PDB file with SEQRES, HELIX, SHEET and CRYST1 records, atoms N, CA, C and O in Angstrom:
SEQRES   1 A   59  UNK UNK UNK UNK UNK UNK UNK UNK UNK UNK UNK UNK UNK          
SEQRES   2 A   59  UNK UNK UNK UNK UNK UNK UNK UNK UNK UNK UNK UNK UNK          
SEQRES   3 A   59  UNK UNK UNK UNK UNK UNK UNK UNK UNK UNK UNK UNK UNK          
SEQRES   4 A   59  UNK UNK UNK UNK UNK UNK UNK UNK UNK UNK UNK UNK UNK          
SEQRES   5 A   59  UNK UNK UNK UNK UNK UNK UNK                                  
HELIX    1 AA1 UNK A    8  UNK A   12  5                                   5    
HELIX    2 AA2 UNK A   22  UNK A   39  1                                  18    
HELIX    3 AA3 UNK A   53  UNK A   58  1                                   6    
CRYST1    1.000    1.000    1.000  90.00  90.00  90.00 P 1           1          
ATOM      1  N   UNK A   1       0.829  -1.173  -0.002  1.00  0.00           N  
ATOM      2  CA  UNK A   1      -0.002   0.002  -0.003  1.00  0.00           C  
ATOM      3  C   UNK A   1       0.889   1.248  -0.001  1.00  0.00           C  
ATOM      4  O   UNK A   1       2.045   1.204   0.419  1.00  0.00           O  
ATOM      5  N   UNK A   2       0.349   2.305  -0.459  1.00  0.00           N  
ATOM      6  CA  UNK A   2       1.059   3.577  -0.499  1.00  0.00           C  
ATOM      7  C   UNK A   2       0.810   4.297   0.820  1.00  0.00           C  
ATOM      8  O   UNK A   2      -0.332   4.439   1.257  1.00  0.00           O  
ATOM      9  N   UNK A   3       1.880   4.743   1.438  1.00  0.00           N  
ATOM     10  CA  UNK A   3       1.772   5.438   2.709  1.00  0.00           C  
ATOM     11  C   UNK A   3       2.502   6.768   2.588  1.00  0.00           C  
ATOM     12  O   UNK A   3       3.638   6.815   2.117  1.00  0.00           O  
ATOM     13  N   UNK A   4       1.861   7.836   3.007  1.00  0.00           N  
ATOM     14  CA  UNK A   4       2.473   9.164   2.961  1.00  0.00           C  
ATOM     15  C   UNK A   4       3.005   9.517   4.332  1.00  0.00           C  
ATOM     16  O   UNK A   4       2.379   9.219   5.349  1.00  0.00           O  
ATOM     17  N   UNK A   5       4.155  10.150   4.354  1.00  0.00           N  
ATOM     18  CA  UNK A   5       4.797  10.561   5.612  1.00  0.00           C  
ATOM     19  C   UNK A   5       4.866  12.072   5.675  1.00  0.00           C  
ATOM     20  O   UNK A   5       5.041  12.742   4.658  1.00  0.00           O  
ATOM     21  N   UNK A   6       4.728  12.602   6.878  1.00  0.00           N  
ATOM     22  CA  UNK A   6       4.809  14.050   7.056  1.00  0.00           C  
ATOM     23  C   UNK A   6       6.220  14.497   7.397  1.00  0.00           C  
ATOM     24  O   UNK A   6       6.627  15.608   7.056  1.00  0.00           O  
ATOM     25  N   UNK A   7       6.975  13.615   8.080  1.00  0.00           N  
ATOM     26  CA  UNK A   7       8.344  13.960   8.441  1.00  0.00           C  
ATOM     27  C   UNK A   7       9.262  12.792   8.110  1.00  0.00           C  
ATOM     28  O   UNK A   7       8.814  11.655   7.963  1.00  0.00           O  
ATOM     29  N   UNK A   8      10.549  13.091   7.996  1.00  0.00           N  
ATOM     30  CA  UNK A   8      11.519  12.062   7.681  1.00  0.00           C  
ATOM     31  C   UNK A   8      11.634  10.994   8.769  1.00  0.00           C  
ATOM     32  O   UNK A   8      11.747   9.817   8.425  1.00  0.00           O  
ATOM     33  N   UNK A   9      11.613  11.331  10.049  1.00  0.00           N  
ATOM     34  CA  UNK A   9      11.685  10.284  11.084  1.00  0.00           C  
ATOM     35  C   UNK A   9      10.493   9.314  11.049  1.00  0.00           C  
ATOM     36  O   UNK A   9      10.616   8.175  11.499  1.00  0.00           O  
ATOM     37  N   UNK A  10       9.362   9.747  10.527  1.00  0.00           N  
ATOM     38  CA  UNK A  10       8.206   8.853  10.421  1.00  0.00           C  
ATOM     39  C   UNK A  10       8.484   7.686   9.476  1.00  0.00           C  
ATOM     40  O   UNK A  10       7.843   6.640   9.576  1.00  0.00           O  
ATOM     41  N   UNK A  11       9.433   7.859   8.562  1.00  0.00           N  
ATOM     42  CA  UNK A  11       9.732   6.780   7.606  1.00  0.00           C  
ATOM     43  C   UNK A  11      10.490   5.632   8.261  1.00  0.00           C  
ATOM     44  O   UNK A  11      10.616   4.562   7.665  1.00  0.00           O  
ATOM     45  N   UNK A  12      10.999   5.835   9.485  1.00  0.00           N  
ATOM     46  CA  UNK A  12      11.724   4.792  10.185  1.00  0.00           C  
ATOM     47  C   UNK A  12      10.804   3.761  10.829  1.00  0.00           C  
ATOM     48  O   UNK A  12      11.274   2.744  11.337  1.00  0.00           O  
ATOM     49  N   UNK A  13       9.508   4.013  10.811  1.00  0.00           N  
ATOM     50  CA  UNK A  13       8.562   3.075  11.405  1.00  0.00           C  
ATOM     51  C   UNK A  13       8.609   1.729  10.712  1.00  0.00           C  
ATOM     52  O   UNK A  13       8.961   1.638   9.536  1.00  0.00           O  
ATOM     53  N   UNK A  14       8.258   0.700  11.433  1.00  0.00           N  
ATOM     54  CA  UNK A  14       8.243  -0.659  10.881  1.00  0.00           C  
ATOM     55  C   UNK A  14       7.218  -0.758   9.750  1.00  0.00           C  
ATOM     56  O   UNK A  14       6.052  -0.403   9.925  1.00  0.00           O  
ATOM     57  N   UNK A  15       7.662  -1.242   8.593  1.00  0.00           N  
ATOM     58  CA  UNK A  15       6.787  -1.342   7.421  1.00  0.00           C  
ATOM     59  C   UNK A  15       6.156  -2.728   7.291  1.00  0.00           C  
ATOM     60  O   UNK A  15       5.225  -2.905   6.506  1.00  0.00           O  
ATOM     61  N   UNK A  16       6.638  -3.694   8.033  1.00  0.00           N  
ATOM     62  CA  UNK A  16       6.127  -5.053   7.913  1.00  0.00           C  
ATOM     63  C   UNK A  16       4.876  -5.229   8.762  1.00  0.00           C  
ATOM     64  O   UNK A  16       4.808  -4.778   9.905  1.00  0.00           O  
ATOM     65  N   UNK A  17       3.888  -5.897   8.172  1.00  0.00           N  
ATOM     66  CA  UNK A  17       2.673  -6.219   8.904  1.00  0.00           C  
ATOM     67  C   UNK A  17       2.761  -7.705   9.260  1.00  0.00           C  
ATOM     68  O   UNK A  17       2.525  -8.573   8.419  1.00  0.00           O  
ATOM     69  N   UNK A  18       3.102  -7.977  10.508  1.00  0.00           N  
ATOM     70  CA  UNK A  18       3.320  -9.357  10.917  1.00  0.00           C  
ATOM     71  C   UNK A  18       2.029 -10.066  11.307  1.00  0.00           C  
ATOM     72  O   UNK A  18       1.959 -11.293  11.235  1.00  0.00           O  
ATOM     73  N   UNK A  19       1.026  -9.336  11.710  1.00  0.00           N  
ATOM     74  CA  UNK A  19      -0.249  -9.935  12.112  1.00  0.00           C  
ATOM     75  C   UNK A  19      -1.307  -9.577  11.069  1.00  0.00           C  
ATOM     76  O   UNK A  19      -1.970  -8.544  11.169  1.00  0.00           O  
ATOM     77  N   UNK A  20      -1.454 -10.455  10.059  1.00  0.00           N  
ATOM     78  CA  UNK A  20      -2.423 -10.193   9.013  1.00  0.00           C  
ATOM     79  C   UNK A  20      -3.811 -10.573   9.522  1.00  0.00           C  
ATOM     80  O   UNK A  20      -3.993 -11.601  10.175  1.00  0.00           O  
ATOM     81  N   UNK A  21      -4.768  -9.733   9.212  1.00  0.00           N  
ATOM     82  CA  UNK A  21      -6.154 -10.021   9.548  1.00  0.00           C  
ATOM     83  C   UNK A  21      -6.980  -9.910   8.275  1.00  0.00           C  
ATOM     84  O   UNK A  21      -6.427  -9.728   7.190  1.00  0.00           O  
ATOM     85  N   UNK A  22      -8.276 -10.018   8.395  1.00  0.00           N  
ATOM     86  CA  UNK A  22      -9.160  -9.974   7.235  1.00  0.00           C  
ATOM     87  C   UNK A  22      -9.059  -8.631   6.514  1.00  0.00           C  
ATOM     88  O   UNK A  22      -9.121  -8.578   5.286  1.00  0.00           O  
ATOM     89  N   UNK A  23      -8.906  -7.557   7.270  1.00  0.00           N  
ATOM     90  CA  UNK A  23      -8.791  -6.225   6.679  1.00  0.00           C  
ATOM     91  C   UNK A  23      -7.521  -6.104   5.828  1.00  0.00           C  
ATOM     92  O   UNK A  23      -7.542  -5.450   4.785  1.00  0.00           O  
ATOM     93  N   UNK A  24      -6.418  -6.726   6.259  1.00  0.00           N  
ATOM     94  CA  UNK A  24      -5.162  -6.702   5.512  1.00  0.00           C  
ATOM     95  C   UNK A  24      -5.340  -7.365   4.152  1.00  0.00           C  
ATOM     96  O   UNK A  24      -4.922  -6.815   3.134  1.00  0.00           O  
ATOM     97  N   UNK A  25      -5.958  -8.540   4.130  1.00  0.00           N  
ATOM     98  CA  UNK A  25      -6.147  -9.260   2.869  1.00  0.00           C  
ATOM     99  C   UNK A  25      -7.117  -8.524   1.953  1.00  0.00           C  
ATOM    100  O   UNK A  25      -6.989  -8.603   0.732  1.00  0.00           O  
ATOM    101  N   UNK A  26      -8.080  -7.813   2.519  1.00  0.00           N  
ATOM    102  CA  UNK A  26      -8.993  -7.014   1.701  1.00  0.00           C  
ATOM    103  C   UNK A  26      -8.225  -5.872   1.041  1.00  0.00           C  
ATOM    104  O   UNK A  26      -8.465  -5.564  -0.126  1.00  0.00           O  
ATOM    105  N   UNK A  27      -7.304  -5.239   1.771  1.00  0.00           N  
ATOM    106  CA  UNK A  27      -6.501  -4.154   1.192  1.00  0.00           C  
ATOM    107  C   UNK A  27      -5.600  -4.667   0.076  1.00  0.00           C  
ATOM    108  O   UNK A  27      -5.443  -3.992  -0.942  1.00  0.00           O  
ATOM    109  N   UNK A  28      -5.010  -5.839   0.244  1.00  0.00           N  
ATOM    110  CA  UNK A  28      -4.158  -6.428  -0.796  1.00  0.00           C  
ATOM    111  C   UNK A  28      -4.984  -6.728  -2.035  1.00  0.00           C  
ATOM    112  O   UNK A  28      -4.547  -6.449  -3.151  1.00  0.00           O  
ATOM    113  N   UNK A  29      -6.169  -7.290  -1.856  1.00  0.00           N  
ATOM    114  CA  UNK A  29      -7.051  -7.598  -2.975  1.00  0.00           C  
ATOM    115  C   UNK A  29      -7.477  -6.320  -3.702  1.00  0.00           C  
ATOM    116  O   UNK A  29      -7.493  -6.283  -4.932  1.00  0.00           O  
ATOM    117  N   UNK A  30      -7.815  -5.291  -2.958  1.00  0.00           N  
ATOM    118  CA  UNK A  30      -8.189  -4.020  -3.565  1.00  0.00           C  
ATOM    119  C   UNK A  30      -7.015  -3.395  -4.348  1.00  0.00           C  
ATOM    120  O   UNK A  30      -7.212  -2.774  -5.393  1.00  0.00           O  
ATOM    121  N   UNK A  31      -5.803  -3.571  -3.823  1.00  0.00           N  
ATOM    122  CA  UNK A  31      -4.621  -3.053  -4.510  1.00  0.00           C  
ATOM    123  C   UNK A  31      -4.465  -3.714  -5.882  1.00  0.00           C  
ATOM    124  O   UNK A  31      -4.227  -3.025  -6.874  1.00  0.00           O  
ATOM    125  N   UNK A  32      -4.595  -5.033  -5.945  1.00  0.00           N  
ATOM    126  CA  UNK A  32      -4.451  -5.717  -7.232  1.00  0.00           C  
ATOM    127  C   UNK A  32      -5.587  -5.389  -8.180  1.00  0.00           C  
ATOM    128  O   UNK A  32      -5.374  -5.339  -9.392  1.00  0.00           O  
ATOM    129  N   UNK A  33      -6.780  -5.163  -7.668  1.00  0.00           N  
ATOM    130  CA  UNK A  33      -7.896  -4.732  -8.537  1.00  0.00           C  
ATOM    131  C   UNK A  33      -7.592  -3.351  -9.125  1.00  0.00           C  
ATOM    132  O   UNK A  33      -7.893  -3.098 -10.291  1.00  0.00           O  
ATOM    133  N   UNK A  34      -6.997  -2.456  -8.325  1.00  0.00           N  
ATOM    134  CA  UNK A  34      -6.655  -1.134  -8.816  1.00  0.00           C  
ATOM    135  C   UNK A  34      -5.570  -1.211  -9.894  1.00  0.00           C  
ATOM    136  O   UNK A  34      -5.630  -0.491 -10.890  1.00  0.00           O  
ATOM    137  N   UNK A  35      -4.573  -2.092  -9.691  1.00  0.00           N  
ATOM    138  CA  UNK A  35      -3.511  -2.259 -10.684  1.00  0.00           C  
ATOM    139  C   UNK A  35      -4.103  -2.755 -12.002  1.00  0.00           C  
ATOM    140  O   UNK A  35      -3.704  -2.295 -13.072  1.00  0.00           O  
ATOM    141  N   UNK A  36      -5.049  -3.687 -11.931  1.00  0.00           N  
ATOM    142  CA  UNK A  36      -5.678  -4.179 -13.153  1.00  0.00           C  
ATOM    143  C   UNK A  36      -6.385  -3.060 -13.911  1.00  0.00           C  
ATOM    144  O   UNK A  36      -6.289  -2.974 -15.135  1.00  0.00           O  
ATOM    145  N   UNK A  37      -7.095  -2.203 -13.175  1.00  0.00           N  
ATOM    146  CA  UNK A  37      -7.835  -1.120 -13.819  1.00  0.00           C  
ATOM    147  C   UNK A  37      -6.898  -0.068 -14.424  1.00  0.00           C  
ATOM    148  O   UNK A  37      -7.148   0.425 -15.524  1.00  0.00           O  
ATOM    149  N   UNK A  38      -5.830   0.274 -13.715  1.00  0.00           N  
ATOM    150  CA  UNK A  38      -4.935   1.328 -14.185  1.00  0.00           C  
ATOM    151  C   UNK A  38      -4.038   0.887 -15.327  1.00  0.00           C  
ATOM    152  O   UNK A  38      -3.759   1.669 -16.236  1.00  0.00           O  
ATOM    153  N   UNK A  39      -3.586  -0.354 -15.289  1.00  0.00           N  
ATOM    154  CA  UNK A  39      -2.615  -0.794 -16.284  1.00  0.00           C  
ATOM    155  C   UNK A  39      -3.218  -1.567 -17.436  1.00  0.00           C  
ATOM    156  O   UNK A  39      -2.616  -1.654 -18.506  1.00  0.00           O  
ATOM    157  N   UNK A  40      -4.396  -2.129 -17.236  1.00  0.00           N  
ATOM    158  CA  UNK A  40      -4.974  -2.969 -18.267  1.00  0.00           C  
ATOM    159  C   UNK A  40      -4.389  -4.367 -18.256  1.00  0.00           C  
ATOM    160  O   UNK A  40      -4.742  -5.196 -19.095  1.00  0.00           O  
ATOM    161  N   UNK A  41      -3.499  -4.636 -17.312  1.00  0.00           N  
ATOM    162  CA  UNK A  41      -2.862  -5.932 -17.189  1.00  0.00           C  
ATOM    163  C   UNK A  41      -3.680  -6.796 -16.231  1.00  0.00           C  
ATOM    164  O   UNK A  41      -3.948  -6.399 -15.097  1.00  0.00           O  
ATOM    165  N   UNK A  42      -4.065  -7.959 -16.692  1.00  0.00           N  
ATOM    166  CA  UNK A  42      -4.857  -8.857 -15.868  1.00  0.00           C  
ATOM    167  C   UNK A  42      -3.936  -9.660 -14.954  1.00  0.00           C  
ATOM    168  O   UNK A  42      -3.068 -10.391 -15.430  1.00  0.00           O  
ATOM    169  N   UNK A  43      -4.126  -9.522 -13.636  1.00  0.00           N  
ATOM    170  CA  UNK A  43      -3.328 -10.237 -12.669  1.00  0.00           C  
ATOM    171  C   UNK A  43      -3.964 -11.606 -12.454  1.00  0.00           C  
ATOM    172  O   UNK A  43      -5.121 -11.706 -12.046  1.00  0.00           O  
ATOM    173  N   UNK A  44      -3.195 -12.662 -12.734  1.00  0.00           N  
ATOM    174  CA  UNK A  44      -3.706 -14.014 -12.568  1.00  0.00           C  
ATOM    175  C   UNK A  44      -3.712 -14.392 -11.098  1.00  0.00           C  
ATOM    176  O   UNK A  44      -2.864 -13.944 -10.326  1.00  0.00           O  
ATOM    177  N   UNK A  45      -4.667 -15.213 -10.721  1.00  0.00           N  
ATOM    178  CA  UNK A  45      -4.740 -15.659  -9.343  1.00  0.00           C  
ATOM    179  C   UNK A  45      -3.699 -16.733  -9.076  1.00  0.00           C  
ATOM    180  O   UNK A  45      -3.375 -17.521  -9.965  1.00  0.00           O  
ATOM    181  N   UNK A  46      -3.175 -16.769  -7.861  1.00  0.00           N  
ATOM    182  CA  UNK A  46      -2.238 -17.802  -7.469  1.00  0.00           C  
ATOM    183  C   UNK A  46      -0.801 -17.401  -7.759  1.00  0.00           C  
ATOM    184  O   UNK A  46      -0.508 -16.272  -8.153  1.00  0.00           O  
ATOM    185  N   UNK A  47       0.071 -18.356  -7.553  1.00  0.00           N  
ATOM    186  CA  UNK A  47       1.508 -18.148  -7.754  1.00  0.00           C  
ATOM    187  C   UNK A  47       1.850 -18.456  -9.202  1.00  0.00           C  
ATOM    188  O   UNK A  47       1.465 -19.501  -9.726  1.00  0.00           O  
ATOM    189  N   UNK A  48       2.575 -17.549  -9.850  1.00  0.00           N  
ATOM    190  CA  UNK A  48       2.943 -17.706 -11.245  1.00  0.00           C  
ATOM    191  C   UNK A  48       4.439 -17.933 -11.365  1.00  0.00           C  
ATOM    192  O   UNK A  48       5.224 -17.299 -10.660  1.00  0.00           O  
ATOM    193  N   UNK A  49       4.833 -18.817 -12.239  1.00  0.00           N  
ATOM    194  CA  UNK A  49       6.249 -19.058 -12.490  1.00  0.00           C  
ATOM    195  C   UNK A  49       6.552 -18.587 -13.901  1.00  0.00           C  
ATOM    196  O   UNK A  49       5.900 -18.992 -14.863  1.00  0.00           O  
ATOM    197  N   UNK A  50       7.557 -17.721 -14.006  1.00  0.00           N  
ATOM    198  CA  UNK A  50       7.977 -17.233 -15.314  1.00  0.00           C  
ATOM    199  C   UNK A  50       9.193 -18.055 -15.706  1.00  0.00           C  
ATOM    200  O   UNK A  50      10.204 -18.037 -15.004  1.00  0.00           O  
ATOM    201  N   UNK A  51       9.108 -18.782 -16.829  1.00  0.00           N  
ATOM    202  CA  UNK A  51      10.177 -19.681 -17.222  1.00  0.00           C  
ATOM    203  C   UNK A  51      11.450 -18.949 -17.618  1.00  0.00           C  
ATOM    204  O   UNK A  51      12.535 -19.319 -17.170  1.00  0.00           O  
ATOM    205  N   UNK A  52      11.341 -17.928 -18.442  1.00  0.00           N  
ATOM    206  CA  UNK A  52      12.513 -17.173 -18.896  1.00  0.00           C  
ATOM    207  C   UNK A  52      12.216 -15.684 -18.726  1.00  0.00           C  
ATOM    208  O   UNK A  52      11.853 -15.010 -19.690  1.00  0.00           O  
ATOM    209  N   UNK A  53      12.365 -15.176 -17.528  1.00  0.00           N  
ATOM    210  CA  UNK A  53      11.926 -13.781 -17.266  1.00  0.00           C  
ATOM    211  C   UNK A  53      12.761 -12.726 -17.975  1.00  0.00           C  
ATOM    212  O   UNK A  53      12.243 -11.658 -18.299  1.00  0.00           O  
ATOM    213  N   UNK A  54      14.043 -12.996 -18.225  1.00  0.00           N  
ATOM    214  CA  UNK A  54      14.891 -11.956 -18.801  1.00  0.00           C  
ATOM    215  C   UNK A  54      14.737 -11.825 -20.307  1.00  0.00           C  
ATOM    216  O   UNK A  54      15.104 -10.792 -20.868  1.00  0.00           O  
ATOM    217  N   UNK A  55      14.211 -12.828 -20.971  1.00  0.00           N  
ATOM    218  CA  UNK A  55      14.021 -12.745 -22.419  1.00  0.00           C  
ATOM    219  C   UNK A  55      12.984 -11.701 -22.783  1.00  0.00           C  
ATOM    220  O   UNK A  55      13.118 -11.026 -23.804  1.00  0.00           O  
ATOM    221  N   UNK A  56      11.951 -11.557 -21.963  1.00  0.00           N  
ATOM    222  CA  UNK A  56      10.915 -10.562 -22.257  1.00  0.00           C  
ATOM    223  C   UNK A  56      11.432  -9.146 -22.050  1.00  0.00           C  
ATOM    224  O   UNK A  56      10.907  -8.211 -22.655  1.00  0.00           O  
ATOM    225  N   UNK A  57      12.445  -8.965 -21.213  1.00  0.00           N  
ATOM    226  CA  UNK A  57      12.989  -7.631 -20.964  1.00  0.00           C  
ATOM    227  C   UNK A  57      13.955  -7.169 -22.053  1.00  0.00           C  
ATOM    228  O   UNK A  57      14.157  -5.966 -22.224  1.00  0.00           O  
ATOM    229  N   UNK A  58      14.550  -8.094 -22.785  1.00  0.00           N  
ATOM    230  CA  UNK A  58      15.527  -7.737 -23.807  1.00  0.00           C  
ATOM    231  C   UNK A  58      14.886  -7.116 -25.035  1.00  0.00           C  
ATOM    232  O   UNK A  58      15.574  -6.425 -25.786  1.00  0.00           O  
ATOM    233  N   UNK A  59      13.634  -7.326 -25.264  1.00  0.00           N  
ATOM    234  CA  UNK A  59      12.969  -6.818 -26.467  1.00  0.00           C  
ATOM    235  C   UNK A  59      12.788  -5.347 -26.479  1.00  0.00           C  
ATOM    236  O   UNK A  59      12.241  -4.800 -27.437  1.00  0.00           O  
TER     237      UNK A  59                                                      
END                                                                             
C-alpha cells in the first residue's frame, strides 16, 4: 500500500505487517484490482512461475 509521511523520522517506522487479519487481505485484494484497472494488465490468481523472465525484458 502507499503510505504518505509528514516527516523524515516517520519513515523509520516498521513497514512489515506481521499480524495479518481480514482487513489486511482485503487491502491487498483491492490493490491488485486497482492495478488491473490502471494498467490494463490482468493479474492471474495464485503463484505464477515465469520460465525465462529476462528474455521478455531484452525486447
